C-alpha positions as semicolon CSV with decimal commas, in nm:
position;residue;x (nm);y (nm);z (nm)
1;M;-3,216;1,888;-0,618
2;K;-3,000;1,576;-0,588
3;V;-3,017;1,333;-0,879
4;S;-2,907;0,974;-0,821
5;G;-2,819;0,729;-1,093
6;I;-2,555;0,611;-1,340
7;Y;-2,317;0,840;-1,529
8;Q;-2,032;0,814;-1,778
9;I;-1,739;1,037;-1,866
10;I;-1,655;0,993;-2,236
11;N;-1,330;1,072;-2,415
12;I;-1,456;1,216;-2,746
13;V;-1,116;1,163;-2,909
14;N;-1,098;0,783;-2,879
15;G;-1,443;0,688;-2,750
16;K;-1,323;0,536;-2,421
17;R;-1,531;0,601;-2,112
18;Y;-1,550;0,581;-1,734
19;V;-1,877;0,449;-1,584
20;G;-1,992;0,512;-1,227
21;S;-2,290;0,550;-0,995
22;A;-2,376;0,808;-0,728
23;V;-2,648;0,920;-0,490
24;D;-2,566;1,277;-0,594
25;I;-2,438;1,273;-0,954
26;E;-2,349;1,644;-0,965
27;K;-2,136;1,618;-0,651
28;R;-1,963;1,304;-0,779
29;F;-1,876;1,482;-1,105
30;K;-1,716;1,766;-0,908
31;D;-1,522;1,510;-0,703
32;H;-1,385;1,353;-1,021
33;L;-1,280;1,693;-1,155
34;F;-1,106;1,781;-0,830
35;L;-0,908;1,454;-0,819
36;L;-0,819;1,464;-1,188
37;N;-0,696;1,823;-1,169
38;K;-0,491;1,729;-0,859
39;N;-0,343;1,434;-1,053
40;N;-0,475;1,203;-0,781
41;H;-0,756;1,001;-0,942
42;H;-0,788;0,637;-0,829
43;S;-0,798;0,514;-1,191
44;R;-0,447;0,558;-1,327
45;Y;-0,576;0,491;-1,684
46;F;-0,830;0,772;-1,655
47;Q;-0,572;1,004;-1,499
48;N;-0,316;0,937;-1,772
49;A;-0,576;1,003;-2,042
50;W;-0,684;1,326;-1,870
51;N;-0,324;1,444;-1,853
52;K;-0,268;1,355;-2,221
53;Y;-0,586;1,493;-2,383
54;G;-0,691;1,766;-2,140
55;N;-1,033;1,843;-1,992
56;S;-1,176;1,965;-2,324
57;A;-1,161;1,609;-2,460
58;F;-1,409;1,472;-2,204
59;V;-1,788;1,493;-2,177
60;F;-2,000;1,407;-1,873
61;V;-2,328;1,226;-1,950
62;V;-2,606;1,091;-1,725
63;L;-2,691;0,741;-1,847
64;E;-2,986;0,665;-1,622
65;E;-3,161;0,814;-1,319
66;T;-3,247;0,562;-1,047
67;R;-3,357;0,537;-0,686
68;K;-3,081;0,615;-0,435
69;E;-3,079;0,273;-0,267
70;K;-2,731;0,118;-0,283
71;E;-2,853;-0,216;-0,420
72;V;-3,037;-0,046;-0,708
73;L;-2,741;0,176;-0,794
74;L;-2,492;-0,112;-0,797
75;E;-2,722;-0,332;-1,005
76;K;-2,765;-0,062;-1,269
77;E;-2,395;0,031;-1,262
78;Q;-2,301;-0,334;-1,321
79;Y;-2,537;-0,346;-1,619
80;W;-2,373;-0,046;-1,785
81;L;-2,021;-0,166;-1,700
82;D;-2,094;-0,492;-1,881
83;F;-2,276;-0,313;-2,164
84;Y;-1,980;-0,086;-2,249
85;R;-1,707;-0,318;-2,109
86;S;-1,542;-0,004;-1,973
87;Y;-1,326;-0,216;-1,739
88;D;-1,145;-0,345;-2,051
89;G;-0,853;-0,116;-2,138
90;K;-0,956;-0,126;-2,505
91;Y;-1,291;0,037;-2,428
92;G;-1,269;0,232;-2,103
93;Y;-1,098;0,356;-1,787
94;N;-1,269;0,160;-1,506
95;I;-1,018;-0,041;-1,305
96;S;-1,264;-0,296;-1,161
97;P;-1,506;-0,524;-1,348
98;T;-1,735;-0,530;-1,041
99;A;-1,956;-0,234;-0,949
100;G;-1,877;-0,065;-0,617
101;T;-1,573;-0,279;-0,530
102;C;-1,206;-0,331;-0,612
103;L;-1,261;-0,701;-0,693
104;G;-1,066;-0,816;-0,994
105;I;-0,790;-0,555;-0,953
106;K;-0,443;-0,705;-0,942
107;K;-0,171;-0,494;-0,783
108;S;0,197;-0,565;-0,828
109;E;0,431;-0,606;-0,534
110;E;0,599;-0,281;-0,639
111;S;0,264;-0,099;-0,624
112;N;0,189;-0,240;-0,279
113;R;0,535;-0,137;-0,157
114;K;0,486;0,220;-0,279
115;N;0,146;0,240;-0,109
116;R;0,299;0,128;0,219
117;E;0,576;0,387;0,189
118;R;0,323;0,664;0,129
119;Q;0,176;0,602;0,475
120;I;0,511;0,627;0,654
121;G;0,674;0,944;0,782
122;E;0,698;1,256;0,570
123;K;0,572;1,075;0,257
124;S;0,225;1,048;0,412
125;H;-0,027;1,291;0,256
126;S;-0,121;1,414;0,604
127;A;0,232;1,461;0,736
128;K;0,320;1,805;0,877
129;L;0,667;1,715;1,002
130;M;0,994;1,619;0,834
131;W;1,226;1,344;0,958
132;V;1,476;1,610;1,069
133;Q;1,211;1,768;1,292
134;V;1,100;1,428;1,427
135;N;1,454;1,341;1,537
136;E;1,493;1,688;1,686
137;I;1,168;1,655;1,885
138;R;1,271;1,317;2,024
139;E;1,614;1,444;2,123
140;R;1,476;1,758;2,289
141;Y;1,211;1,568;2,482
142;K;1,474;1,326;2,607
143;K;1,730;1,587;2,717
144;E;1,524;1,898;2,801
145;N;1,258;1,957;3,065
146;I;0,988;2,023;2,805
147;T;0,628;1,906;2,770
148;Y;0,426;1,772;2,477
149;L;0,218;2,092;2,480
150;Q;0,522;2,319;2,455
151;L;0,662;2,117;2,165
152;S;0,326;2,115;1,987
153;K;0,312;2,496;1,999
154;E;0,669;2,529;1,871
155;Y;0,623;2,292;1,577
156;G;0,264;2,389;1,495
157;V;0,110;2,043;1,533
158;A;-0,136;1,881;1,773
159;K;-0,027;1,764;2,116
160;G;-0,129;1,409;2,022
161;T;0,104;1,421;1,720
162;I;0,400;1,506;1,942
163;Q;0,304;1,226;2,181
164;N;0,291;0,975;1,892
165;V;0,628;1,095;1,765
166;V;0,796;1,069;2,106
167;K;0,646;0,728;2,187
168;G;0,728;0,594;1,841
169;S;0,372;0,490;1,753
170;K;0,410;0,708;1,442
171;W;0,727;0,782;1,241
172;K;0,863;0,441;1,336
173;Q;1,236;0,369;1,333
174;K;1,394;0,032;1,405
175;D;1,671;0,178;1,622
176;Y;1,445;0,416;1,819
177;K;1,317;0,321;2,163
178;H;1,107;0,551;2,379
179;E;1,229;0,594;2,736
180;S;0,981;0,715;2,997
181;K;1,071;1,028;3,192
182;C;0,949;0,867;3,512
183;K;1,255;0,852;3,737
184;I;1,120;0,617;4,005
185;I;0,910;0,307;4,046
186;L;0,646;0,362;4,313
187;N;0,604;0,141;4,616
188;W;0,378;0,169;4,923
189;S;0,646;0,353;5,121
190;L;0,677;0,627;4,855
191;V;0,299;0,647;4,809
192;K;0,250;0,716;5,182
193;E;0,532;0,972;5,171
194;I;0,370;1,157;4,878
195;R;0,030;1,163;5,047
196;E;0,183;1,288;5,371
197;L;0,369;1,570;5,194
198;Y;0,049;1,689;5,032
199;K;-0,156;1,651;5,351
200;N;0,091;1,863;5,551
201;G;0,067;2,142;5,296
202;E;0,441;2,145;5,232
203;Y;0,418;2,093;4,854
204;S;0,166;2,139;4,574
205;Q;0,086;1,857;4,335
206;K;0,311;2,019;4,073
207;K;0,607;2,042;4,314
208;I;0,559;1,682;4,424
209;A;0,554;1,571;4,058
210;E;0,884;1,754;3,996
211;L;1,038;1,615;4,315
212;Y;0,959;1,251;4,230
213;G;1,004;1,279;3,854
214;M;0,643;1,192;3,777
215;S;0,362;1,352;3,581
216;E;0,107;1,572;3,761
217;V;-0,166;1,331;3,649
218;G;0,020;1,040;3,810
219;I;0,054;1,231;4,139
220;Q;-0,311;1,338;4,124
221;Q;-0,424;0,976;4,084
222;V;-0,212;0,870;4,383
223;L;-0,349;1,152;4,601
224;E;-0,711;1,089;4,506
225;N;-0,677;0,716;4,580
226;L;-0,749;0,623;4,218
227;T;-0,427;0,423;4,206
228;W;-0,258;0,249;4,498
229;F;-0,598;0,219;4,663
230;D;-0,603;0,223;5,042
231;E;-0,942;0,184;5,212
232;N;-0,811;0,364;5,523
233;Y;-0,688;0,666;5,325
234;I;-0,919;0,965;5,269
235;Y;-0,828;1,236;5,019
236;I;-0,909;1,583;5,151
237;P;-0,843;1,853;4,890
238;R;-0,718;2,194;4,993
239;K;-0,966;2,479;4,970
240;W;-0,755;2,649;4,705
241;D;-0,720;2,329;4,504
242;R;-0,882;2,379;4,160
243;R;-1,043;2,039;4,179
244;A;-1,172;2,083;4,536
245;V;-1,484;1,881;4,593
246;S;-1,780;2,115;4,634
247;T;-1,948;1,903;4,903
248;L;-1,657;1,976;5,138
249;I;-1,712;2,353;5,122
250;K;-1,982;2,519;5,332
251;V;-2,146;2,825;5,180
252;T;-2,433;2,982;5,374
253;D;-2,720;3,182;5,226
254;E;-2,582;3,491;5,399
255;Q;-2,246;3,443;5,229
256;K;-2,416;3,401;4,895
257;N;-2,594;3,733;4,938
258;H;-2,266;3,902;5,035
259;M;-2,100;3,753;4,727
260;K;-2,372;3,898;4,505
261;E;-2,323;4,239;4,668
262;D;-1,947;4,213;4,612
263;E;-2,008;4,136;4,246
264;K;-2,227;4,446;4,213
265;I;-1,958;4,676;4,357
266;G;-1,709;4,547;4,101
267;L;-1,511;4,268;4,268
268;S;-1,385;4,003;4,027
269;Y;-1,470;3,634;4,070
270;K;-1,109;3,566;4,164
271;Q;-1,117;3,832;4,437
272;I;-1,445;3,689;4,570
273;S;-1,301;3,334;4,577
274;E;-0,998;3,458;4,775
275;K;-1,217;3,660;5,013
276;Y;-1,444;3,367;5,101
277;K;-1,171;3,100;5,060
278;I;-1,362;2,887;4,813
279;C;-1,260;2,764;4,469
280;L;-1,321;2,984;4,166
281;S;-1,551;2,730;3,998
282;M;-1,783;2,742;4,300
283;V;-1,805;3,123;4,273
284;Y;-1,898;3,091;3,905
285;K;-2,169;2,838;3,981
286;I;-2,323;3,046;4,262
287;L;-2,316;3,385;4,090
288;R;-2,421;3,255;3,752
289;K;-2,725;3,094;3,918
290;Y;-2,648;2,732;3,839
291;K;-2,897;2,489;3,992
292;Y;-2,775;2,344;4,318
293;K;-2,912;2,182;4,632
294;R;-2,799;2,123;4,986
295;N;-2,726;1,782;5,132
296;K;-2,820;1,676;5,486
297;S;-2,509;1,833;5,640
298;G;-2,592;2,171;5,482
299;N;-2,320;2,163;5,217
300;I;-2,382;2,264;4,858
301;T;-2,386;1,998;4,583
302;I;-2,385;2,101;4,218
């Protein structure tokens, strides 16, 4: 059962103490132990004393059990802070004279500088890359035909981390400037050319992206009229396009029954999609009995 209230950790050698409050006192005590043993406690006075005297010199005591409301806890904690004056270095290890805040703590410019440095690059506690690797990633992305995903797998970090490194939003350097891989600036003439290439079936979206030096997402947005909007342009996806719109594909009840029979005799979903020339996702939705309905023209909508 959780016990909320005020606690103290007393140094039995010199009588100094640390006073705190918690909704779950037992959990808070374990948190203190973890941080102290990791040499990472927020109170440097408490940490130094722990390192000097060892854990056997300290005793954990519950001063008072209270309700778990924040206002009650802080009021009681402030009472015991003032009672023992544990924020005074002569009597205790608390770094703030005010309960639940860092008010009254004065940090030197040197301390602030070190804290800023800890959040930058490989000195950050969460960093998984070294500066050598960061420079290598940026150079490879610039010179090689490689994606964020491929780099993330090679270096064992998230795709977003690689993106932040390449764009310079993390691991900042004054002399580093991110250059986009986009080789062209679009205009209406090029947009019409791209749409015509796709419409004629000459190139896939991936091939068009490679041809124009753009991302597949950028090409997809152009083709689907999400960017460079033209009210006279209508995007018609190919039947084998993964993102084909289901309302453009006609599937009769007879075909559905044949598809179920094909599944029974052992045909895979991919083979069924190729046989009936519909996208794989549509096959999944029909055979797995997803709810669907027909619109006025007789097409299926999911």
